[in-house]
Every structure is written in C-alpha cells, then in structure tokens.
ROKOLTI-119484 format. One record per atom (N, C-alpha, C): residue number from 1; residue in one letter; z, x, y. Coordinates in Angstrom, 2 decimals, always signed. Atoms other than C-alpha are relative to their C-alpha. Layout:
! ROKOLTI-119484
seq  type  c3  c1  c2
NUM  A  Z  X  Y;
...
***
This chain:
! ROKOLTI-119484
seq  type  c3  c1  c2
1  M  +0.07  +0.87  -1.19;
1  M  -0.04  -0.03  +0.02;
1  M  -0.02  +0.93  +1.24;
2  E  +0.18  -0.76  -1.27;
2  E  -0.90  +1.24  +3.54;
2  E  +1.30  -0.09  +0.74;
3  N  -1.13  +0.08  -0.88;
3  N  +1.79  +1.98  +6.07;
3  N  -0.09  -1.21  +0.95;
4  K  -0.02  +1.07  -0.99;
4  K  +2.82  -0.80  +8.37;
4  K  +0.06  +0.55  +1.39;
5  I  -0.03  -0.52  -1.37;
5  I  +2.29  -0.51  +12.06;
5  I  +1.42  -0.04  +0.52;
6  K  -1.36  -0.21  -0.50;
6  K  +5.38  +0.50  +14.01;
6  K  +0.00  -0.15  +1.59;
7  L  -0.32  +0.18  -1.46;
7  L  +6.87  -0.17  +17.49;
7  L  -0.44  +1.36  +0.67;
8  S  +0.43  -1.11  -0.86;
8  S  +5.26  +2.20  +20.17;
8  S  -1.16  +0.76  -0.66;
9  Q  +1.19  -0.73  +0.55;
9  Q  +2.50  +3.26  +17.81;
9  Q  -1.23  -0.22  +0.81;
10  T  +1.25  +0.12  -0.83;
10  T  -0.77  +3.98  +19.57;
10  T  -1.18  +0.19  -0.86;
11  F  +1.28  -0.14  +0.63;
11  F  -4.46  +3.92  +18.59;
11  F  -1.07  +0.14  +1.06;
12  V  +1.09  -0.28  -0.95;
12  V  -7.55  +5.19  +20.43;
12  V  -1.37  -0.22  -0.63;
13  H  +1.34  +0.21  +0.58;
13  H  -11.24  +4.20  +19.85;
13  H  -0.99  +0.19  +1.07;
14  E  +1.13  -0.27  -0.91;
14  E  -14.27  +5.56  +21.72;
14  E  -1.19  -0.87  -0.39;
15  F  +1.12  +0.87  +0.29;
15  F  -17.30  +3.36  +22.10;
15  F  -0.95  +0.01  +1.25;
16  S  +0.92  +0.33  -1.10;
16  S  -20.39  +2.52  +24.21;
16  S  -0.93  -1.04  -0.52;
17  F  +1.00  +1.02  +0.32;
17  F  -22.94  -0.24  +24.34;
17  F  -1.35  +0.20  +0.75;
18  S  +1.31  -0.24  -0.53;
18  S  -26.71  -0.09  +24.98;
18  S  -0.44  -1.26  +0.73;
19  Q  +0.53  +1.14  -0.64;
19  Q  -28.81  -2.39  +27.07;
19  Q  -0.43  -1.06  -1.04;
20  Q  +0.37  +0.97  +1.01;
20  Q  -30.17  -3.91  +23.85;
20  Q  +1.20  -0.79  -0.46;
21  D  -1.23  +0.79  +0.37;
21  D  -26.52  -4.80  +22.98;
21  D  +0.29  -1.03  +1.04;
22  V  -0.14  +0.95  -1.00;
22  V  -26.28  -6.54  +26.27;
22  V  -1.00  -1.24  -0.14;
23  I  +0.92  +1.09  +0.19;
23  I  -29.46  -8.45  +25.64;
23  I  +0.37  -0.86  -1.15;
24  D  -0.50  +0.67  +1.10;
24  D  -28.18  -9.38  +22.19;
24  D  +1.15  -0.95  +0.19;
25  F  -1.15  +0.83  -0.41;
25  F  -24.86  -10.58  +23.57;
25  F  -0.39  -1.20  +0.88;
26  A  +0.61  +1.04  -0.83;
26  A  -26.74  -12.62  +26.18;
26  A  -0.58  -1.11  -0.87;
27  R  +0.74  +0.91  +0.89;
27  R  -28.83  -14.20  +23.43;
27  R  +1.04  -0.79  -0.78;
28  V  -0.92  +0.67  +0.83;
28  V  -25.85  -15.06  +21.20;
28  V  +0.99  -0.88  +0.79;
29  T  -0.99  +0.82  -0.79;
29  T  -23.55  -16.37  +23.99;
29  T  -0.68  -0.93  +0.95;
30  G  +0.62  +0.82  -0.97;
30  G  -26.16  -17.90  +26.23;
30  G  +0.27  +0.40  +1.42;
31  D  -0.35  -0.50  -1.38;
31  D  -24.73  -16.00  +29.23;
31  D  -1.23  +0.89  +0.43;
32  N  +1.23  -0.67  -0.49;
32  N  -28.12  -15.01  +30.86;
32  N  +0.10  +0.37  +1.40;
33  N  -0.13  -0.46  -1.36;
33  N  -26.67  -14.01  +34.22;
33  N  -0.84  +1.17  +0.28;
34  P  +0.87  -1.23  -0.26;
34  P  -29.31  -11.80  +35.77;
34  P  +0.65  +1.24  +0.44;
35  V  -0.77  -1.35  -0.31;
35  V  -26.62  -9.28  +36.88;
35  V  +0.07  +0.84  -1.22;
36  H  -0.01  -0.74  +1.20;
36  H  -26.64  -8.27  +33.23;
36  H  -1.36  +0.38  -0.51;
37  L  +1.26  -0.10  +0.69;
37  L  -30.31  -8.52  +32.40;
37  L  -1.18  +0.45  +0.96;
38  D  +1.17  -0.31  -0.98;
38  D  -32.54  -8.04  +35.55;
38  D  +0.44  +1.04  +1.01;
39  E  -0.38  -1.11  -0.89;
39  E  -32.42  -4.75  +37.26;
39  E  -0.36  -0.19  +1.49;
40  E  +0.40  +0.26  -1.36;
40  E  -34.20  -5.98  +40.36;
40  E  +1.02  -0.90  +0.72;
41  F  -1.05  +0.84  -0.58;
41  F  -31.71  -8.79  +40.81;
41  F  +1.33  +0.74  +0.16;
42  A  -1.34  -0.78  -0.05;
42  A  -28.70  -6.52  +40.04;
42  A  -0.01  +0.93  +1.11;
43  S  +0.08  -0.96  -1.10;
43  S  -29.88  -3.98  +42.58;
43  S  +0.36  -0.48  +1.32;
44  K  -0.31  +0.66  -1.21;
44  K  -29.25  -6.48  +45.30;
44  K  +1.44  -0.56  -0.03;
45  T  -1.38  +0.42  +0.11;
45  T  -25.63  -7.15  +44.19;
45  T  +0.83  +1.15  +0.49;
46  M  -0.98  -1.01  -0.36;
46  M  -22.47  -5.25  +45.11;
46  M  +0.05  +1.19  -1.05;
47  F  -0.11  -1.02  +1.00;
47  F  -22.90  -3.30  +41.86;
47  F  -1.15  +0.95  -0.06;
48  K  +1.23  -0.68  -0.20;
48  K  -26.41  -2.05  +42.73;
48  K  -0.79  +0.32  -1.25;
49  T  +0.65  -0.20  +1.26;
49  T  -27.33  -1.96  +39.02;
49  T  +0.50  -1.04  -0.94;
50  R  -0.50  +0.92  +1.04;
50  R  -26.95  -4.04  +35.90;
50  R  +1.35  +0.38  -0.43;
51  I  -1.31  -0.16  +0.64;
51  I  -23.44  -4.41  +34.48;
51  I  +0.08  -0.67  -1.31;
52  M  -0.27  +0.58  +1.34;
52  M  -22.27  -5.28  +31.00;
52  M  +0.81  -1.33  +0.19;
53  H  -0.92  +1.17  +0.00;
53  H  -20.74  -8.69  +30.32;
53  H  +1.43  +0.53  -0.27;
54  G  -1.36  -0.51  +0.29;
54  G  -17.01  -8.17  +30.48;
54  G  +0.46  -0.27  -1.33;
55  M  -0.47  +0.34  +1.32;
55  M  -16.44  -9.97  +27.26;
55  M  -0.64  +0.90  -1.06;
56  L  +0.62  -0.87  +0.93;
56  L  -18.93  -7.67  +25.50;
56  L  +0.88  +1.32  -0.10;
57  G  -0.95  -1.18  -0.01;
57  G  -16.71  -4.69  +26.54;
57  G  +1.24  -0.31  -0.75;
58  A  -1.33  +0.34  +0.59;
58  A  -13.55  -6.48  +25.47;
58  A  -0.13  -0.32  -1.45;
59  C  +0.15  +0.38  +1.44;
59  C  -15.01  -7.40  +22.07;
59  C  +0.41  +1.09  -0.86;
60  V  -0.46  -1.17  +0.85;
60  V  -14.15  -3.93  +20.99;
60  V  +1.41  -0.23  -0.49;
61  F  -1.34  +0.26  +0.50;
61  F  -10.55  -5.22  +20.68;
61  F  -0.10  -0.71  -1.34;
62  S  +0.10  +0.76  +1.31;
62  S  -11.61  -7.62  +17.88;
62  S  -0.53  +0.92  -1.07;
63  K  +0.42  -1.00  +1.00;
63  K  -13.50  -4.79  +16.09;
63  K  +1.16  +0.89  -0.50;
64  V  -1.10  -0.86  +0.40;
64  V  -10.54  -2.49  +16.14;
64  V  +1.10  -0.78  -0.82;
65  F  -1.09  +0.74  +0.70;
65  F  -7.99  -5.16  +15.13;
65  F  -0.44  -0.37  -1.39;
66  G  +0.52  +0.40  +1.31;
66  G  -10.19  -6.36  +12.24;
66  G  -0.40  +1.01  -0.91;
67  T  +0.55  -1.05  +0.85;
67  T  -11.40  -3.07  +10.90;
67  T  +0.69  +1.30  +0.08;
68  L  -0.58  -1.40  -0.19;
68  L  -9.40  -0.13  +12.14;
68  L  +1.51  +0.03  +0.15;
69  F  -1.44  -0.08  -0.36;
69  F  -5.92  -0.85  +13.53;
69  F  +0.60  -1.40  +0.27;
70  P  -0.39  -0.51  +1.22;
70  P  -4.25  -2.41  +11.69;
70  P  -1.09  -0.14  -1.14;
71  G  +1.03  +0.11  +1.03;
71  G  -7.44  -3.44  +9.80;
71  G  -0.12  -1.25  -0.72;
72  D  +0.24  +1.07  +0.75;
72  D  -8.41  -5.74  +7.09;
72  D  +1.11  -1.05  -0.18;
73  G  -0.96  +1.07  +0.16;
73  G  -6.65  -9.07  +6.94;
73  G  +0.68  -0.45  +1.38;
74  T  -0.61  +0.36  -1.23;
74  T  -5.68  -9.13  +10.61;
74  T  -0.59  -1.20  +0.62;
75  I  +0.45  +1.20  -0.71;
75  I  -5.73  -12.43  +12.45;
75  I  +0.27  +0.13  +1.46;
76  Y  -0.05  -0.10  -1.44;
76  Y  -6.35  -12.37  +16.20;
76  Y  +0.55  -1.31  +0.54;
77  L  -0.64  +1.26  -0.43;
77  L  -3.91  -14.90  +17.72;
77  L  -0.14  -0.29  +1.48;
78  S  +0.17  +0.31  -1.41;
78  S  -4.19  -14.43  +21.46;
78  S  -0.37  +1.36  +0.68;
79  Q  +0.35  -1.18  -0.79;
79  Q  -5.54  -12.04  +24.19;
79  Q  +0.09  -0.36  +1.49;
80  S  +0.13  +0.14  -1.51;
80  S  -4.93  -11.82  +27.91;
80  S  -0.84  +1.15  +0.42;
81  I  +0.90  -1.03  -0.58;
81  I  -7.51  -9.89  +29.84;
81  I  -0.16  -0.05  +1.53;
82  S  +0.44  -0.21  -1.44;
82  S  -8.07  -8.58  +33.32;
82  S  -1.19  +1.00  +0.08;
83  F  +1.16  -0.93  -0.23;
83  F  -11.46  -7.08  +34.28;
83  F  +0.18  +0.61  +1.37;
84  L  -0.42  -0.74  -1.23;
84  L  -10.62  -4.40  +36.78;
84  L  -1.23  +0.61  +0.70;
85  K  +1.16  -0.69  -0.58;
85  K  -13.95  -2.58  +37.20;
85  K  -1.13  -0.31  -0.89;
86  P  +1.23  +0.28  +0.86;
86  P  -17.53  -3.09  +35.94;
86  P  -0.15  +1.04  -0.94;
87  M  +0.34  -0.93  +1.12;
87  M  -18.76  -1.50  +32.76;
87  M  -1.47  +0.04  +0.01;
88  Y  +1.43  -0.30  +0.04;
88  Y  -22.19  -0.01  +32.40;
88  Y  -0.50  +0.38  -1.35;
89  V  +0.60  -0.38  +1.36;
89  V  -24.54  +0.45  +29.38;
89  V  -0.07  +1.52  -0.07;
90  D  +0.18  -1.37  +0.37;
90  D  -24.71  +3.83  +27.75;
90  D  +1.17  +0.93  +0.55;
91  N  -1.18  -0.72  -0.44;
91  N  -21.42  +4.97  +29.29;
91  N  +1.02  +0.03  -1.14;
92  R  -1.03  -0.09  +1.02;
92  R  -18.65  +6.27  +27.00;
92  R  +1.29  -0.66  +0.59;
93  Y  -1.35  +0.61  -0.44;
93  Y  -15.37  +4.19  +27.12;
93  Y  +0.93  +0.35  -1.16;
94  V  -1.02  -0.19  +0.96;
94  V  -12.06  +4.67  +25.32;
94  V  +0.97  -1.19  +0.05;
95  A  -0.89  +1.11  +0.07;
95  A  -10.08  +1.60  +24.14;
95  A  +1.38  +0.64  -0.45;
96  H  -1.36  -0.43  +0.38;
96  H  -6.31  +2.21  +24.00;
96  H  +0.82  -1.15  -0.44;
97  F  -0.78  +1.05  +0.53;
97  F  -3.80  +0.20  +21.96;
97  F  +1.41  +0.60  -0.17;
98  E  -1.43  -0.41  +0.23;
98  E  +0.04  +0.41  +21.90;
98  E  +0.73  -1.20  -0.38;
99  V  -0.76  +1.12  +0.49;
99  V  +2.31  -1.72  +19.87;
99  V  +1.24  -0.13  +0.87;
100  L  -1.11  +0.18  -0.97;
100  L  +4.79  -3.18  +22.37;
100  L  +1.16  -0.75  -0.69;
101  E  -1.04  +0.79  +0.64;
101  E  +6.68  -5.52  +20.04;
101  E  -0.36  -0.42  -1.41;
102  I  +0.19  +0.63  +1.44;
102  I  +6.99  -6.46  +16.28;
102  I  +0.79  -1.25  +0.09;
103  Q  -0.60  +1.31  -0.10;
103  Q  +7.59  -10.12  +16.15;
103  Q  +0.13  -0.64  -1.36;
104  E  -0.14  +0.77  +1.17;
104  E  +8.54  -12.73  +13.57;
104  E  -1.32  -0.37  -0.64;
105  K  +1.15  +0.56  +0.77;
105  K  +6.03  -13.97  +10.97;
105  K  -1.08  +1.07  -0.05;
106  N  +1.01  -1.03  +0.15;
106  N  +4.26  -10.52  +10.61;
106  N  -0.98  +0.14  +1.23;
107  R  +0.78  -0.12  -1.25;
107  R  +3.04  -10.47  +14.24;
107  R  +0.36  +1.20  +0.81;
108  A  -0.26  -1.13  -0.89;
108  A  +2.76  -7.81  +16.81;
108  A  -0.64  -0.31  +1.31;
109  R  +0.62  +0.14  -1.25;
109  R  +2.17  -7.82  +20.53;
109  R  -0.40  +1.39  +0.40;
110  I  +0.56  -1.41  -0.18;
110  I  -0.11  -4.99  +21.51;
110  I  -0.64  +0.06  +1.44;
111  S  +0.66  -0.30  -1.27;
111  S  -1.18  -3.57  +24.87;
111  S  -1.43  +0.40  -0.33;
112  T  +1.48  -0.32  +0.23;
112  T  -5.04  -3.39  +25.12;
112  T  -0.55  +0.43  +1.37;
113  S  +0.63  -0.35  -1.23;
113  S  -6.92  -1.43  +27.68;
113  S  -1.28  +0.85  -0.34;
114  I  +1.31  -0.79  +0.08;
114  I  -10.35  +0.26  +28.25;
114  I  +0.00  +0.94  +1.19;
115  L  +0.15  -0.98  -1.05;
115  L  -10.70  +3.40  +30.28;
115  L  -1.51  +0.60  +0.01;
116  N  +1.33  -0.58  -0.13;
116  N  -13.94  +4.75  +31.69;
116  N  +0.03  +1.49  -0.09;
117  D  -0.01  -1.41  +0.12;
117  D  -15.04  +8.38  +31.60;
117  D  +0.70  +0.79  +1.06;
118  E  -0.78  -0.59  -1.10;
118  E  -13.09  +9.10  +34.75;
118  E  +1.50  -0.23  -0.29;
119  G  -1.36  +0.25  +0.39;
119  G  -9.91  +7.93  +32.98;
119  G  +0.63  -1.29  +0.74;
120  K  -0.48  +1.14  -0.70;
120  K  -9.68  +4.79  +35.13;
120  K  -0.10  -1.27  -0.85;
121  K  +0.07  +1.25  +0.76;
121  K  -8.75  +1.37  +33.59;
121  K  -1.14  -0.90  +0.53;
122  V  +0.97  +1.05  -0.36;
122  V  -11.65  -1.06  +33.56;
122  V  +0.36  -1.37  -0.55;
123  V  -0.53  +1.27  +0.59;
123  V  -10.05  -3.64  +31.37;
123  V  +1.42  +0.19  -0.46;
124  N  -1.45  -0.12  +0.36;
124  N  -6.36  -4.33  +30.77;
124  N  +0.49  -1.30  -0.57;
125  G  -0.42  +1.24  +0.55;
125  G  -4.52  -6.87  +28.69;
125  G  +1.06  +0.16  -1.02;
126  E  -0.95  +0.01  +1.19;
126  E  -2.21  -7.84  +25.76;
126  E  -0.57  -0.87  -1.04;
127  A  +0.41  +0.81  +1.06;
127  A  -2.96  -9.19  +22.40;
127  A  +1.14  -0.31  -0.93;
128  V  -0.93  +0.35  +1.13;
128  V  -0.92  -10.93  +19.62;
128  V  -0.78  -0.08  -1.21;
129  I  +0.76  +0.00  +1.18;
129  I  -2.13  -10.23  +16.17;
129  I  +1.01  -0.33  -1.25;
130  M  -0.77  +0.20  +1.20;
130  M  -0.84  -11.12  +12.63;
130  M  -0.63  +0.68  -1.12;
131  N  +0.51  -0.65  +1.32;
131  N  -1.24  -9.17  +9.37;
131  N  +1.15  -0.02  -0.97;
132  L  -1.11  +0.13  +1.07;
132  L  +0.81  -10.06  +6.24;
132  L  +0.33  +1.26  -0.68;
133  D  -0.20  -1.17  +0.76;
133  D  +0.37  -6.70  +4.71;
133  D  +0.33  +1.27  +0.91;
134  K  -0.01  -1.29  -0.80;
134  K  +0.33  -4.24  +7.71;
134  K  +0.96  -0.09  +1.15;
135  I  -1.04  +0.16  -1.00;
135  I  +2.94  -5.68  +10.07;
135  I  +1.30  -0.44  -0.68;
136  A  -1.20  +0.30  +0.62;
136  A  +6.53  -5.67  +9.04;
136  A  +0.60  -1.42  +0.36;
137  H  -0.63  +1.28  -0.33;
137  H  +8.34  -9.08  +8.84;
137  H  +1.33  +0.19  +0.55;
138  V  -1.20  -0.06  -0.67;
138  V  +11.15  -9.40  +11.20;
138  V  +0.86  -1.15  -0.29;
139  L  -0.86  +1.11  +0.29;
139  L  +14.16  -11.32  +10.17;
139  L  +0.78  -0.59  +1.10;
***
C-alpha cells in the first residue's frame, strides 16, 4: 500500500499548454471568446496578445489530484480559484500543492497555486479532495 499524504506535504508539477490545446478547450467547452482564439482581436485588448482560458490552466489541478498527488481513486470535492494574472500558450508554469488540513472521512484541504516563469502567482486557491486509500481517516 502506498504512503498516505501528510499534513504540510507539498507537491510540484511543471506544465505548459499549446495554442492547439486552447483551441481544443474552446471546442469542448464552447467558450470561443476571441481573446483566446483571434490574435488580431486580442492585440487590441489590455493583454496585447491571446491568453489562455483561466480554467484551462487551472485544470492541471484535476490532472495532478487524479493521477499524481495523491493519485488514483481521488475524488475532487471542491475548488476555490482566483485568477491573478493571464496565462499564455507555450510558457512554462509550475503548479504548487500543499496539504493544509487532513479532515474527517478521508478528506484533505489543499492549497493550489500556479506560478509563472518569473515565480509570480497567476492562479491561487484551495481544494478539498477525498481518497479512501491515500488520505488518513481522522477520528
């Protein structure tokens, strides 16, 4: 049996998304806002170029919880998110996770954030997850 996650434990995951990922996300979600898809339109916005959908960037949290930390069997119960800065395609980002609290019923409250290549937070939040095998049961 794998080790259970512990209070204050951290996990880091590097990632990036391509413009094709943005196009695919727009197709799946129906969010065709031209700030994500049309360079000419985006050039006239405060961003001066296309930006990624905020939720595309934040979906890395789901990937990590379900496959890496704590992994298989994890149920994602809630997520708070603040989008602090825009995210751009083909840039490298680092998602940070820290276990803030082990709760009853094999649940954990986890800090979730994404930092850009300058080390500045672009996304910040907290999640609650459940995993019967990888989170200790609190009595």
